[in-house]
Residue frames relative to the residue before (quaternion, step in Angstrom):
aa qw qx qy qz dx dy dz
X 1.0000 0.0000 0.0000 0.0000 0.00 0.00 0.00
X 0.6447 0.5220 -0.3199 0.4577 3.58 0.97 -0.89
X 0.6037 0.5629 -0.3508 0.4423 3.58 1.04 -0.80
X 0.6679 0.5065 -0.2911 0.4611 3.56 0.88 -1.03
X 0.6655 0.5075 -0.2995 0.4581 3.60 0.92 -0.95
X 0.6507 0.5235 -0.3180 0.4489 3.59 0.97 -0.89
X 0.6549 0.5055 -0.3120 0.4671 3.58 0.98 -0.86
X 0.6482 0.5172 -0.3122 0.4636 3.61 0.97 -0.88
X 0.6578 0.5053 -0.3064 0.4670 3.60 0.92 -0.93
X 0.6482 0.5161 -0.3096 0.4665 3.57 0.97 -0.89
X 0.6405 0.5321 -0.3177 0.4535 3.56 1.00 -0.86
X 0.6522 0.5167 -0.3140 0.4573 3.60 1.00 -0.82
X 0.6465 0.5069 -0.3139 0.4761 3.58 1.02 -0.84
X 0.6637 0.5000 -0.2965 0.4708 3.59 0.94 -0.93
X 0.6224 0.5562 -0.3212 0.4473 3.55 1.04 -0.87
X 0.6635 0.5032 -0.2925 0.4701 3.56 0.95 -0.94
X 0.6504 0.5092 -0.3174 0.4658 3.59 0.96 -0.87
X 0.6811 0.4875 -0.2907 0.4625 3.58 0.94 -0.87
X 0.6982 0.5056 -0.2675 0.4306 3.55 0.99 -0.90
X 0.8363 0.1162 -0.0470 0.5338 3.60 0.76 -0.95
X 0.5139 -0.7062 0.3933 0.2872 3.57 1.24 0.40
X 0.8251 0.0659 -0.0800 0.5553 3.59 0.94 0.71
X 0.6899 0.5181 -0.3383 0.3756 3.51 -1.35 -0.01
X 0.5373 0.6568 -0.4080 0.3368 3.58 1.15 -0.42
X 0.6637 0.5347 -0.3186 0.4148 3.55 0.93 -0.89
X 0.6118 0.5641 -0.3619 0.4201 3.57 1.11 -0.60
X 0.6838 0.4566 -0.2869 0.4915 3.61 1.23 -0.37
X 0.5045 0.6763 -0.4242 0.3289 3.60 1.21 -0.33
X 0.6820 0.4958 -0.2979 0.4475 3.60 0.86 -0.93
X 0.6654 0.4791 -0.3357 0.4638 3.67 0.80 -0.83
X 0.6307 0.5310 -0.3464 0.4475 3.62 1.01 -0.73
X 0.6693 0.4915 -0.3050 0.4662 3.58 0.92 -0.87
X 0.6450 0.5247 -0.3130 0.4590 3.58 1.12 -0.69
X 0.8471 0.2794 -0.0880 0.4434 3.51 0.52 -1.30
X 0.6829 0.4216 -0.2979 0.5169 3.61 1.19 -0.39
X 0.7822 0.3159 -0.1615 0.5122 3.58 0.88 -0.95
X 0.4240 -0.7701 0.4110 0.2415 3.59 1.31 -0.02
X 0.3330 0.7549 -0.5054 0.2525 3.60 1.03 0.70
X 0.5302 -0.5749 0.4923 0.3820 3.61 -1.23 0.37
X 0.7115 -0.5167 0.2639 0.3964 3.64 -1.11 0.64
X 0.7373 0.4201 -0.2748 0.4522 3.61 0.57 -1.06
X 0.6325 0.5222 -0.3383 0.4614 3.61 1.03 -0.72
X 0.6277 0.5313 -0.3355 0.4594 3.60 1.05 -0.74
X 0.6687 0.4982 -0.2989 0.4640 3.59 0.96 -0.89
X 0.6684 0.5046 -0.3037 0.4544 3.60 0.91 -0.89
X 0.6853 0.4868 -0.2812 0.4629 3.57 0.92 -0.96
X 0.6689 0.4829 -0.3203 0.4655 3.60 0.93 -0.80
X 0.5878 0.5646 -0.3765 0.4404 3.62 1.08 -0.62
X 0.6594 0.5041 -0.3036 0.4679 3.58 0.98 -0.86
X 0.6744 0.5031 -0.2954 0.4526 3.59 0.88 -0.97
X 0.6554 0.5107 -0.3011 0.4679 3.58 0.97 -0.92
X 0.6269 0.5465 -0.3284 0.4478 3.57 1.01 -0.85
X 0.6714 0.4971 -0.2981 0.4617 3.59 0.86 -0.97
X 0.6593 0.5067 -0.3110 0.4603 3.60 0.93 -0.89
X 0.6484 0.5284 -0.3202 0.4447 3.58 0.99 -0.86
X 0.6616 0.5006 -0.3183 0.4586 3.61 0.92 -0.86
X 0.6327 0.5239 -0.3334 0.4626 3.59 1.05 -0.73
X 0.6701 0.4787 -0.2928 0.4859 3.60 0.98 -0.84
X 0.6045 0.5703 -0.3455 0.4358 3.56 1.10 -0.75
X 0.6175 0.5594 -0.3439 0.4330 3.58 1.01 -0.83
X 0.6899 0.4651 -0.3056 0.4630 3.60 0.90 -0.82
X 0.6199 0.5205 -0.3466 0.4740 3.61 1.10 -0.59
X 0.6272 0.5353 -0.3358 0.4553 3.57 1.04 -0.80
X 0.6462 0.5069 -0.3200 0.4724 3.59 1.02 -0.79
X 0.6896 0.4609 -0.2731 0.4873 3.58 1.10 -0.72
X 0.4078 -0.7573 0.4232 0.2849 3.60 1.36 0.07
X 0.4169 0.6947 -0.4891 0.3230 3.59 0.96 0.81
X 0.5695 0.6087 -0.3788 0.4021 3.62 1.26 0.03
X 0.2149 -0.7200 0.6428 0.1491 3.58 -1.00 0.89
X 0.3348 -0.8371 0.3928 0.1812 3.53 0.03 1.35
X 0.6816 0.5094 -0.3214 0.4156 3.63 0.79 -0.93
X 0.6998 0.4242 -0.2975 0.4918 3.66 0.75 -0.88
X 0.6213 0.5558 -0.3462 0.4304 3.61 1.01 -0.80
X 0.6867 0.4844 -0.2844 0.4614 3.58 0.89 -0.96
X 0.6512 0.5159 -0.3236 0.4529 3.61 0.92 -0.89
X 0.6493 0.5204 -0.3131 0.4578 3.60 0.93 -0.93
X 0.6809 0.4982 -0.2903 0.4516 3.57 0.90 -0.96
X 0.6887 0.4965 -0.2963 0.4374 3.60 0.84 -0.98
X 0.6829 0.4714 -0.2912 0.4761 3.59 0.87 -0.95
X 0.6561 0.5476 -0.3064 0.4193 3.57 0.99 -0.87
X 0.5106 0.6450 -0.4237 0.3792 3.61 1.18 -0.45
X 0.6426 0.5250 -0.3216 0.4561 3.59 0.97 -0.88
X 0.6559 0.5074 -0.3015 0.4706 3.58 0.95 -0.92
X 0.6697 0.5092 -0.2985 0.4507 3.58 0.93 -0.94
X 0.6347 0.5282 -0.3298 0.4576 3.59 1.05 -0.75
X 0.6706 0.4867 -0.2918 0.4778 3.57 0.90 -0.98
X 0.6703 0.5159 -0.2949 0.4445 3.58 0.90 -0.96
X 0.6977 0.4647 -0.2901 0.4616 3.60 0.88 -0.89
X 0.5983 0.5457 -0.3621 0.4616 3.61 1.14 -0.56
X 0.6465 0.5001 -0.3066 0.4878 3.59 1.02 -0.82
X 0.6501 0.5405 -0.3079 0.4364 3.57 0.98 -0.91
X 0.6472 0.5215 -0.3147 0.4584 3.58 1.00 -0.85
X 0.6903 0.5054 -0.2730 0.4400 3.56 1.04 -0.84
X 0.6394 0.5383 -0.3286 0.4398 3.60 1.19 -0.49
X 0.6151 -0.5408 0.4243 0.3862 3.57 -1.14 0.66
X 0.5658 -0.6629 0.3801 0.3096 3.57 -0.83 1.05
X 0.7056 0.4655 -0.2782 0.4560 3.59 0.91 -0.87
X 0.5912 0.5334 -0.3642 0.4831 3.59 1.15 -0.55
X 0.6349 0.5382 -0.3181 0.4538 3.55 1.00 -0.90
X 0.6788 0.4882 -0.2891 0.4662 3.59 0.95 -0.87
X 0.6033 0.5454 -0.3565 0.4599 3.59 1.09 -0.66
X 0.6717 0.4760 -0.2877 0.4893 3.59 0.94 -0.92
X 0.5988 0.5629 -0.3427 0.4552 3.58 1.11 -0.75
X 0.6506 0.5208 -0.3166 0.4530 3.60 0.98 -0.85
X 0.6216 0.5185 -0.3406 0.4783 3.60 1.06 -0.73
X 0.6283 0.5275 -0.3260 0.4698 3.58 1.02 -0.82
X 0.6200 0.5533 -0.3442 0.4369 3.61 1.00 -0.80
X 0.6396 0.5201 -0.3258 0.4629 3.58 1.00 -0.82
X 0.6229 0.5292 -0.3305 0.4719 3.59 1.03 -0.81
X 0.6449 0.5194 -0.3165 0.4628 3.59 0.96 -0.91
X 0.6427 0.5357 -0.3185 0.4455 3.57 0.94 -0.93
X 0.6538 0.5029 -0.3058 0.4755 3.58 0.98 -0.87
X 0.6591 0.5159 -0.3104 0.4506 3.59 0.92 -0.93
X 0.6656 0.5105 -0.3099 0.4476 3.58 1.02 -0.78
X 0.6206 0.5366 -0.3455 0.4555 3.60 1.20 -0.39
X 0.5922 0.5674 -0.3737 0.4332 3.56 1.20 -0.40
X 0.4802 -0.6604 0.4740 0.3295 3.62 -0.90 0.77
X 0.3828 -0.7163 0.5366 0.2291 3.56 -1.00 0.84
X 0.3471 -0.7024 0.5758 0.2336 3.55 -0.94 0.86
X 0.6126 -0.5342 0.4152 0.4086 3.55 -1.29 -0.05
X 0.4360 -0.6445 0.5011 0.3787 3.58 1.18 -0.52
X 0.6717 -0.4705 0.3539 0.4497 3.57 -1.25 -0.14
X 0.3101 -0.7322 0.5496 0.2562 3.55 -1.24 -0.15
X 0.4469 0.6932 -0.4575 0.3324 3.57 1.24 0.27
X 0.2538 -0.7434 0.5988 0.1561 3.59 -0.75 1.04
X 0.0478 0.8521 -0.5189 0.0492 3.55 0.71 1.08
X 0.4458 -0.6588 0.5226 0.3068 3.58 -1.03 0.73
X 0.5718 -0.5922 0.4448 0.3529 3.57 -1.23 0.47
X 0.0261 0.7969 -0.6024 0.0383 3.61 -0.52 1.16
X 0.7533 -0.4225 0.2450 0.4405 3.60 -1.27 0.08
X 0.6719 0.4826 -0.3339 0.4519 3.67 0.77 -0.88
X 0.6402 0.5084 -0.3287 0.4729 3.60 0.99 -0.83
X 0.6465 0.5332 -0.3136 0.4465 3.57 0.94 -0.92
X 0.6478 0.5216 -0.3168 0.4560 3.60 0.99 -0.84
X 0.6531 0.5043 -0.3128 0.4705 3.59 0.99 -0.84
X 0.6302 0.5326 -0.3282 0.4598 3.59 1.04 -0.82
X 0.6464 0.5343 -0.3246 0.4374 3.61 0.93 -0.92
X 0.6691 0.4959 -0.3010 0.4646 3.60 0.89 -0.94
X 0.6763 0.4947 -0.2914 0.4615 3.57 0.86 -1.01
X 0.6720 0.5190 -0.3020 0.4335 3.60 0.92 -0.93
X 0.6420 0.5206 -0.3305 0.4555 3.61 0.98 -0.79
X 0.6749 0.4960 -0.2911 0.4624 3.58 0.93 -0.95
X 0.7013 0.4646 -0.2691 0.4690 3.57 0.81 -1.05
X 0.6281 0.5443 -0.3292 0.4481 3.59 1.01 -0.82
X 0.6548 0.5169 -0.3131 0.4539 3.57 0.96 -0.89
X 0.6700 0.4858 -0.3037 0.4720 3.62 0.93 -0.86
X 0.6271 0.5472 -0.3203 0.4525 3.54 1.04 -0.87
X 0.6917 0.4749 -0.2699 0.4724 3.59 0.91 -0.93
X 0.6388 0.5511 -0.3260 0.4265 3.57 0.98 -0.89
X 0.7829 0.3218 -0.1633 0.5069 3.58 0.90 -0.93
X 0.4281 -0.7289 0.4510 0.2864 3.60 1.26 -0.08
X 0.5109 0.6212 -0.4316 0.4083 3.58 1.08 0.75
X 0.6166 -0.5386 0.4106 0.4014 3.57 -1.24 0.27
X 0.3010 -0.8061 0.4666 0.2047 3.57 1.06 -0.72
X 0.2761 0.8055 -0.4928 0.1791 3.58 1.22 0.33
X 0.6492 0.5313 -0.3238 0.4375 3.57 1.01 -0.79
X 0.6694 0.4352 -0.2954 0.5246 3.61 1.28 -0.29
X 0.6475 0.5428 -0.3205 0.4282 3.58 1.05 -0.80
X 0.6327 0.5523 -0.3442 0.4197 3.61 0.94 -0.87
X 0.7067 0.4130 -0.2942 0.4934 3.66 0.71 -0.90
X 0.5899 0.5776 -0.3629 0.4320 3.59 1.13 -0.65
X 0.6761 0.4812 -0.2861 0.4789 3.58 0.96 -0.87
X 0.6419 0.5163 -0.3291 0.4615 3.59 0.96 -0.85
X 0.6480 0.5242 -0.3073 0.4592 3.58 0.98 -0.92
X 0.7385 0.4518 -0.2421 0.4379 3.58 0.82 -1.03
X 0.8269 0.2701 -0.0945 0.4841 3.60 0.98 -0.83
X 0.2939 -0.7615 0.4997 0.2898 3.62 1.25 -0.47
X 0.3180 0.7451 -0.5280 0.2548 3.63 1.08 0.59
X 0.6070 -0.5541 0.4105 0.3949 3.62 -1.18 0.46
X 0.6668 -0.5476 0.3400 0.3740 3.57 -1.18 0.68
X 0.6530 0.5233 -0.3340 0.4338 3.61 0.88 -0.88
X 0.6537 0.4946 -0.3108 0.4812 3.59 1.08 -0.72
X 0.6295 0.5348 -0.3343 0.4538 3.57 1.06 -0.76
X 0.6451 0.5150 -0.3239 0.4623 3.61 1.00 -0.82
X 0.6714 0.4942 -0.2925 0.4684 3.59 0.89 -0.94
X 0.6987 0.4777 -0.2692 0.4595 3.57 0.88 -1.01
X 0.6163 0.5853 -0.3484 0.3952 3.60 1.05 -0.75
X 0.6111 0.6032 -0.3563 0.3684 3.58 1.05 -0.74
X 0.5700 0.5687 -0.3882 0.4483 3.60 1.17 -0.49
X 0.6824 0.4687 -0.2770 0.4877 3.58 0.99 -0.87
X 0.6032 0.5549 -0.3614 0.4445 3.60 0.99 -0.80
X 0.6862 0.4879 -0.2719 0.4659 3.56 0.89 -0.98
X 0.6851 0.5008 -0.2820 0.4476 3.56 0.93 -0.97
X 0.6711 0.4865 -0.3048 0.4690 3.60 0.91 -0.91
X 0.6374 0.5295 -0.3195 0.4596 3.57 1.00 -0.85
X 0.6591 0.5077 -0.3033 0.4646 3.57 0.98 -0.88
X 0.6289 0.5345 -0.3314 0.4571 3.61 1.00 -0.83
X 0.6626 0.4986 -0.2917 0.4767 3.56 0.93 -0.97
X 0.6552 0.5249 -0.3095 0.4466 3.58 0.94 -0.95
X 0.6414 0.5148 -0.3279 0.4648 3.62 0.95 -0.84
X 0.6529 0.5204 -0.3111 0.4540 3.57 0.94 -0.93
X 0.6821 0.4608 -0.2818 0.4930 3.61 0.97 -0.84
X 0.6206 0.5563 -0.3427 0.4336 3.61 1.04 -0.76
X 0.5980 0.5687 -0.3538 0.4403 3.59 1.07 -0.76
X 0.7242 0.3992 -0.2273 0.5143 3.58 1.11 -0.71
X 0.5183 -0.6686 0.3996 0.3532 3.60 1.28 0.22
X 0.4918 0.6945 -0.3982 0.3424 3.58 1.17 0.54
X 0.5950 0.5259 -0.3967 0.4604 3.60 1.04 0.76
X 0.2521 -0.7285 0.6176 0.1558 3.55 -1.03 0.86
X 0.2986 -0.8258 0.4507 0.1603 3.58 0.00 1.34
X 0.6620 0.4982 -0.3442 0.4416 3.67 0.80 -0.83
X 0.6651 0.4939 -0.3167 0.4619 3.60 0.90 -0.87
X 0.6130 0.5422 -0.3523 0.4540 3.61 1.01 -0.75
X 0.6616 0.5102 -0.3041 0.4578 3.59 0.95 -0.91
X 0.6609 0.4980 -0.3046 0.4716 3.59 0.96 -0.88
X 0.6240 0.5494 -0.3216 0.4531 3.55 1.06 -0.82
X 0.6692 0.4955 -0.2911 0.4711 3.58 0.95 -0.93
X 0.6313 0.5396 -0.3275 0.4507 3.58 1.00 -0.84
X 0.6652 0.4856 -0.2900 0.4874 3.54 0.95 -0.91
X 0.6323 0.5652 -0.3130 0.4274 3.55 1.05 -0.84
X 0.6114 0.5604 -0.3391 0.4440 3.57 1.09 -0.77
X 0.6934 0.4688 -0.2677 0.4773 3.55 0.85 -1.03
X 0.6640 0.5126 -0.2989 0.4549 3.57 0.91 -0.96
X 0.6373 0.5491 -0.3179 0.4375 3.57 1.03 -0.84
X 0.6385 0.5277 -0.3222 0.4582 3.58 1.02 -0.83
X 0.6740 0.4830 -0.2915 0.4769 3.57 0.92 -0.93
X 0.6293 0.5522 -0.3218 0.4421 3.56 1.04 -0.84
X 0.6706 0.4921 -0.2947 0.4704 3.58 0.95 -0.93
X 0.6374 0.5282 -0.3300 0.4537 3.60 0.99 -0.84
X 0.6849 0.4773 -0.2833 0.4720 3.55 0.95 -0.92
X 0.5959 0.5844 -0.3565 0.4199 3.59 1.07 -0.76
X 0.6458 0.5206 -0.3227 0.4559 3.59 1.01 -0.81
X 0.6875 0.4773 -0.2812 0.4695 3.58 1.03 -0.75
X 0.7721 0.3601 -0.1746 0.4936 3.56 1.03 -0.79
X 0.1933 0.8280 -0.5111 0.1261 3.58 1.21 0.44
X 0.6667 0.5210 -0.3077 0.4351 3.61 1.01 -0.80
X 0.7306 0.4208 -0.2329 0.4847 3.58 1.16 -0.54
X 0.2242 0.8272 -0.4923 0.1521 3.57 1.26 0.38
X 0.6494 0.5343 -0.3105 0.4432 3.56 0.95 -0.94
X 0.6589 0.5096 -0.3034 0.4627 3.59 0.93 -0.94
X 0.6304 0.5348 -0.3309 0.4551 3.59 1.01 -0.82
X 0.6519 0.5189 -0.3146 0.4547 3.56 0.96 -0.88
X 0.6400 0.5230 -0.3267 0.4584 3.58 1.01 -0.81
X 0.6436 0.5161 -0.3180 0.4673 3.59 0.92 -0.92
X 0.6712 0.5079 -0.2946 0.4525 3.56 0.89 -0.97
X 0.6501 0.5214 -0.3157 0.4536 3.59 0.95 -0.89
X 0.6344 0.5246 -0.3297 0.4623 3.59 0.97 -0.83
X 0.6282 0.5332 -0.3221 0.4661 3.58 1.01 -0.86
X 0.6522 0.5137 -0.3067 0.4655 3.58 0.93 -0.93
X 0.6453 0.5255 -0.3243 0.4498 3.61 0.93 -0.89
X 0.6612 0.5158 -0.3078 0.4494 3.59 0.92 -0.92
X 0.6640 0.4886 -0.3025 0.4785 3.60 0.92 -0.92
X 0.6471 0.5352 -0.3177 0.4403 3.58 0.97 -0.88
X 0.6475 0.5154 -0.3179 0.4626 3.59 0.96 -0.89
X 0.6321 0.5267 -0.3208 0.4692 3.58 1.02 -0.84
X 0.6755 0.4949 -0.2946 0.4604 3.60 0.94 -0.92
X 0.6119 0.5370 -0.3495 0.4638 3.59 1.02 -0.75
X 0.6700 0.5097 -0.2890 0.4558 3.55 0.91 -0.99
X 0.6874 0.4955 -0.2819 0.4499 3.61 0.96 -0.90
X 0.8012 0.3398 -0.1401 0.4723 3.60 1.03 -0.74
X 0.3915 0.7366 -0.4751 0.2803 3.60 1.27 0.06
X 0.5801 0.6130 -0.3741 0.3844 3.61 1.11 -0.63
X 0.5433 0.6232 -0.4051 0.3903 3.60 1.17 -0.45
X 0.7349 0.3754 -0.2235 0.5187 3.58 1.14 -0.60
X 0.6954 0.4747 -0.2847 0.4583 3.60 1.08 -0.64
X 0.7791 0.1403 -0.0839 0.6052 3.60 1.16 -0.61
X 0.1856 -0.8427 0.4921 0.1148 3.60 0.41 1.20
X 0.6505 0.5204 -0.3385 0.4377 3.61 0.91 -0.81
X 0.6451 0.5208 -0.3045 0.4689 3.55 1.01 -0.90
X 0.6555 0.5168 -0.3083 0.4563 3.56 0.99 -0.91
X 0.6524 0.5239 -0.3352 0.4330 3.56 0.92 -0.86
X 0.6179 0.5567 -0.3332 0.4441 3.52 1.09 -0.75
X 0.7394 0.4124 -0.2239 0.4828 3.59 1.06 -0.78
X 0.2728 0.7964 -0.4966 0.2115 3.58 1.27 0.28
X 0.1395 0.8333 -0.5236 0.1093 3.63 -0.71 0.94
């Protein structure tokens, strides 16, 4: 039964990524918590691995479509590894329920960001120079740390980070961001794996489901291109509802510290 649930959950996350190009990873952790019944840290570690694998698979198709700007993408990913390592080490050390409470607040921020209309970004194919490189380094360290701390891919932070640092067009930022999403997720997953906080079979089932869901999501995205805004609104509402539930479930970590410490997982 768990196998079936893991595949279905993975398919839903992949479907969301394929359909609206993001946000799927923010639902992976709640699904592992509340559908598959994992303890907090194990859910975060396992979802980081699953999200990383899905991102690398999507990145391959963007690379074939030539939407990746390789130099900024590689610099962002490499520098961000340090941030992701530091962030995931801090995340592991924090009480699991406190971490989930903060994660729920982050989900609300993501939901709000997804409601904002996306611009096209710049159109300058600027070469990588020192000022651009410096902006990428700062953005990558910050985004990498948040990605590692919460065990998410962080695409919704990486895309604006790349646009800010390089003024590249939005389509290039989305394609290029997936290299960092995959890399940060993998860094977090390795850090959690060292502590034995990954459920490998469930991660594999999640990725398998994600592959199928992603294909359907992309096919539907092409048909529903005109309704993109409506899809984002529906998705944001879903995120808000899950976030409110998570806040309610984990508020005790701050109101009853002793009780929360006992439930550390």
